[in-house]
N, CA, C and O of each residue as an XYZ file, in Angstrom:
340
protein
N    -144.638     90.709    -53.654
C    -143.583     91.352    -52.897
C    -143.074     90.401    -51.825
O    -143.851     89.669    -51.210
N    -141.793     90.416    -51.611
C    -141.172     89.530    -50.639
C    -141.451     90.020    -49.220
O    -141.426     91.222    -48.958
N    -141.716     89.093    -48.314
C    -141.995     89.441    -46.926
C    -140.736     89.993    -46.267
O    -139.651     89.425    -46.402
N    -140.890     91.084    -45.567
C    -139.759     91.726    -44.895
C    -139.438     90.960    -43.612
O    -140.318     90.746    -42.778
N    -138.189     90.553    -43.458
C    -137.782     89.839    -42.251
C    -137.546     90.828    -41.117
O    -137.461     92.037    -41.330
N    -137.443     90.284    -39.908
C    -137.175     91.128    -38.743
C    -135.889     91.909    -38.930
O    -135.847     93.108    -38.653
N    -134.838     91.246    -39.395
C    -133.555     91.931    -39.552
C    -133.619     92.987    -40.649
O    -133.012     94.051    -40.518
N    -134.354     92.705    -41.743
C    -134.509     93.705    -42.804
C    -135.248     94.934    -42.282
O    -134.835     96.068    -42.524
N    -136.351     94.694    -41.561
C    -137.131     95.805    -41.013
C    -136.302     96.624    -40.038
O    -136.333     97.854    -40.061
N    -135.562     95.934    -39.186
C    -134.730     96.618    -38.203
C    -133.676     97.472    -38.892
O    -133.460     98.626    -38.519
N    -133.016     96.899    -39.902
C    -132.016     97.667    -40.648
C    -132.625     98.909    -41.286
O    -132.051     99.996    -41.220
N    -133.793     98.740    -41.905
C    -134.457     99.863    -42.563
C    -134.832    100.943    -41.556
O    -134.611    102.129    -41.801
N    -135.398    100.537    -40.426
C    -135.814    101.512    -39.420
C    -134.626    102.260    -38.838
O    -134.712    103.461    -38.581
N    -133.535    101.571    -38.633
C    -132.340    102.231    -38.106
C    -131.787    103.198    -39.149
O    -131.448    104.337    -38.828
N    -131.698    102.743    -40.390
C    -131.185    103.573    -41.470
C    -132.034    104.834    -41.632
O    -131.502    105.920    -41.864
N    -133.337    104.688    -41.511
C    -134.234    105.821    -41.686
C    -134.354    106.662    -40.418
O    -135.079    107.657    -40.403
N    -133.654    106.272    -39.360
C    -133.665    107.049    -38.126
C    -134.957    106.942    -37.340
O    -135.232    107.779    -36.480
N    -135.754    105.919    -37.627
C    -137.029    105.759    -36.939
C    -136.862    105.199    -35.533
O    -137.756    105.330    -34.696
N    -135.734    104.585    -35.278
C    -135.538    104.001    -33.947
C    -134.076    103.738    -33.685
O    -133.253    103.720    -34.600
N    -133.771    103.538    -32.436
C    -132.446    103.119    -32.005
C    -132.573    101.712    -31.451
O    -133.657    101.285    -31.053
N    -131.480    101.009    -31.429
C    -131.496     99.648    -30.900
C    -131.597     99.663    -29.386
O    -130.945    100.462    -28.713
N    -132.421     98.769    -28.861
C    -132.442     98.562    -27.417
C    -131.250     97.685    -27.059
O    -130.565     97.190    -27.954
N    -130.995     97.488    -25.804
C    -129.860     96.682    -25.366
C    -129.867     95.281    -25.937
O    -128.852     94.812    -26.452
N    -131.013     94.604    -25.849
C    -131.085     93.221    -26.321
C    -131.007     93.168    -27.842
O    -130.385     92.260    -28.394
N    -131.623     94.120    -28.523
C    -131.545     94.145    -29.985
C    -130.119     94.391    -30.449
O    -129.654     93.782    -31.413
N    -129.431     95.284    -29.759
C    -128.045     95.575    -30.097
C    -127.182     94.331    -29.909
O    -126.341     94.015    -30.750
N    -127.399     93.635    -28.805
C    -126.641     92.406    -28.540
C    -126.928     91.349    -29.610
O    -126.011     90.685    -30.094
N    -128.195     91.198    -29.973
C    -128.566     90.223    -31.003
C    -127.955     90.596    -32.352
O    -127.457     89.733    -33.074
N    -127.995     91.872    -32.682
C    -127.431     92.325    -33.953
C    -125.927     92.091    -33.995
O    -125.392     91.654    -35.014
N    -125.248     92.380    -32.896
C    -123.798     92.173    -32.843
C    -123.445     90.701    -32.959
O    -122.489     90.344    -33.647
N    -124.216     89.834    -32.285
C    -123.975     88.390    -32.372
C    -124.210     87.885    -33.797
O    -123.429     87.088    -34.316
N    -125.285     88.353    -34.422
C    -125.584     87.929    -35.790
C    -124.498     88.398    -36.749
O    -124.094     87.656    -37.644
N    -124.029     89.617    -36.566
C    -122.979     90.157    -37.424
C    -121.699     89.338    -37.262
O    -121.057     88.979    -38.249
N    -121.331     89.045    -36.015
C    -120.110     88.272    -35.764
C    -120.229     86.862    -36.349
O    -119.275     86.348    -36.933
N    -121.399     86.240    -36.193
C    -121.604     84.896    -36.736
C    -121.516     84.916    -38.261
O    -120.877     84.054    -38.864
N    -122.156     85.896    -38.873
C    -122.109     86.016    -40.329
C    -120.703     86.244    -40.833
O    -120.300     85.688    -41.855
N    -119.967     87.055    -40.122
C    -118.585     87.336    -40.514
C    -117.735     86.067    -40.412
O    -116.950     85.770    -41.313
N    -117.893     85.318    -39.313
C    -117.125     84.080    -39.128
C    -117.487     83.053    -40.197
O    -116.609     82.394    -40.754
N    -118.787     82.920    -40.482
C    -119.212     81.962    -41.505
C    -118.690     82.374    -42.880
O    -118.280     81.531    -43.678
N    -118.711     83.664    -43.141
C    -118.194     84.161    -44.418
C    -116.713     83.892    -44.565
O    -116.255     83.492    -45.635
N    -115.951     84.110    -43.489
C    -114.512     83.866    -43.525
C    -114.229     82.380    -43.732
O    -113.338     82.024    -44.503
N    -114.968     81.517    -43.059
C    -114.775     80.073    -43.223
C    -115.051     79.657    -44.670
O    -114.355     78.802    -45.217
N    -116.064     80.265    -45.282
C    -116.378     79.950    -46.678
C    -115.256     80.419    -47.600
O    -114.884     79.710    -48.535
N    -114.718     81.604    -47.342
C    -113.610     82.122    -48.153
C    -112.397     81.205    -48.032
O    -111.748     80.900    -49.033
N    -112.089     80.763    -46.812
C    -110.954     79.859    -46.607
C    -111.136     78.577    -47.419
O    -110.210     78.130    -48.095
N    -112.322     77.991    -47.351
C    -112.583     76.735    -48.059
C    -112.518     76.932    -49.575
O    -111.978     76.087    -50.289
N    -113.062     78.038    -50.062
C    -113.029     78.301    -51.504
C    -111.603     78.521    -51.995
O    -111.224     78.027    -53.057
N    -110.823     79.257    -51.229
C    -109.428     79.500    -51.605
C    -108.647     78.184    -51.596
O    -107.852     77.922    -52.499
N    -108.875     77.371    -50.583
C    -108.201     76.075    -50.513
C    -108.562     75.221    -51.723
O    -107.690     74.594    -52.325
N    -109.840     75.193    -52.080
C    -110.278     74.397    -53.229
C    -109.593     74.866    -54.513
O    -109.168     74.048    -55.329
N    -109.490     76.165    -54.686
C    -108.823     76.694    -55.887
C    -107.354     76.289    -55.927
O    -106.842     75.889    -56.973
N    -106.679     76.394    -54.788
C    -105.261     76.024    -54.737
C    -105.072     74.526    -54.955
O    -104.121     74.111    -55.616
N    -105.966     73.717    -54.406
C    -105.889     72.263    -54.605
C    -106.087     71.935    -56.081
O    -105.363     71.109    -56.637
N    -107.072     72.584    -56.722
C    -107.328     72.340    -58.147
C    -106.114     72.683    -59.004
O    -105.828     71.992    -59.982
N    -105.398     73.748    -58.642
C    -104.201     74.121    -59.401
C    -103.151     73.019    -59.357
O    -102.418     72.809    -60.324
N    -103.082     72.314    -58.223
C    -102.168     71.192    -58.094
C    -100.700     71.559    -58.048
O     -99.849     70.718    -58.335
N    -100.382     72.793    -57.696
C     -98.993     73.237    -57.701
C     -98.408     73.417    -56.303
O     -97.245     73.791    -56.156
N     -99.214     73.152    -55.280
C     -98.732     73.316    -53.904
C     -99.096     72.077    -53.097
O    -100.173     71.511    -53.284
N     -98.211     71.654    -52.206
C     -98.573     70.554    -51.312
C     -99.626     71.027    -50.303
O     -99.732     72.219    -50.013
N    -100.394     70.083    -49.778
C    -101.435     70.429    -48.813
C    -100.881     71.179    -47.607
O    -101.551     72.054    -47.058
N     -99.670     70.846    -47.193
C     -99.066     71.521    -46.040
C     -98.909     73.017    -46.303
O     -99.159     73.838    -45.421
N     -98.494     73.365    -47.520
C     -98.329     74.779    -47.877
C     -99.686     75.473    -47.962
O     -99.835     76.612    -47.521
N    -100.669     74.787    -48.527
C    -102.014     75.359    -48.615
C    -102.573     75.586    -47.214
O    -103.194     76.615    -46.946
N    -102.350     74.625    -46.325
C    -102.822     74.767    -44.944
C    -102.239     76.015    -44.301
O    -102.930     76.726    -43.571
N    -100.987     76.276    -44.568
C    -100.328     77.463    -44.020
C    -100.934     78.742    -44.600
O    -101.150     79.715    -43.878
N    -101.203     78.735    -45.890
C    -101.727     79.930    -46.562
C    -103.152     80.249    -46.123
O    -103.460     81.398    -45.805
N    -104.019     79.247    -46.104
C    -105.437     79.499    -45.824
C    -105.813     79.277    -44.366
O    -106.961     79.495    -43.979
N    -104.856     78.846    -43.559
C    -105.071     78.656    -42.119
C    -106.184     77.641    -41.827
O    -107.086     77.889    -41.027
N    -106.086     76.495    -42.503
C    -106.996     75.381    -42.257
C    -106.169     74.145    -41.927
O    -105.042     74.007    -42.403
N    -106.722     73.244    -41.113
C    -105.993     72.010    -40.811
C    -105.917     71.092    -42.032
O    -106.781     71.124    -42.910
N    -104.874     70.284    -42.065
C    -104.665     69.331    -43.160
C    -105.887     68.432    -43.344
O    -106.269     68.130    -44.474
N    -106.502     68.005    -42.238
C    -107.666     67.122    -42.332
C    -108.787     67.785    -43.132
O    -109.439     67.133    -43.947
N    -109.010     69.066    -42.903
C    -110.055     69.795    -43.641
C    -109.699     69.876    -45.126
O    -110.572     69.753    -45.986
N    -108.416     70.082    -45.421
C    -107.981     70.141    -46.822
C    -108.173     68.794    -47.509
O    -108.533     68.740    -48.685
N    -107.936     67.713    -46.783
C    -108.158     66.376    -47.360
C    -109.639     66.168    -47.689
O    -109.977     65.573    -48.712
N    -110.524     66.670    -46.802
C    -111.963     66.582    -47.066
C    -112.326     67.369    -48.324
O    -113.077     66.890    -49.174
N    -111.783     68.580    -48.431
C    -112.061     69.420    -49.598
C    -111.571     68.731    -50.864
O    -112.273     68.699    -51.874
N    -110.357     68.180    -50.804
C    -109.785     67.495    -51.968
C    -110.632     66.290    -52.358
O    -110.880     66.059    -53.541
N    -111.072     65.528    -51.375
C    -111.913     64.359    -51.633
C    -113.225     64.784    -52.293
O    -113.686     64.138    -53.234
N    -113.826     65.872    -51.800
C    -115.083     66.359    -52.376
C    -114.897     66.879    -53.798
O    -115.815     66.803    -54.614
N    -113.711     67.406    -54.095
C    -113.437     67.857    -55.462
C    -113.331     66.665    -56.407
O    -113.734     66.742    -57.568
N    -112.782     65.558    -55.895
C    -112.610     64.354    -56.708
C    -113.907     63.574    -56.868
O    -114.173     62.987    -57.917
N    -114.714     63.577    -55.800
C    -115.957     62.802    -55.772
C    -117.089     63.681    -55.259
O    -117.521     63.507    -54.120
N    -117.584     64.622    -56.065
C    -118.668     65.491    -55.591
C    -119.909     64.679    -55.253
O    -120.225     63.688    -55.910
N    -120.602     65.124    -54.213
C    -121.813     64.397    -53.790
C    -123.033     64.874    -54.507
O    -124.129     64.366    -54.266
């Protein structure tokens, strides 16, 4: 059986009504949620940019506008698509 992490246990206990979050736990949970959301959005932006670059039907400037990433980041993505590490 997989070891239950602190966040898994906390989620389970809250879901089951066994406890409420204390001030610091609530703050930590909110920070973790916001960080996860931001990281997830950044990943979606990069994946969408990579797909559009692969299609080859839009200039990088247009892709930058669509996915809200700087041209420099798109050049990095394009380079990695051409020369994967």
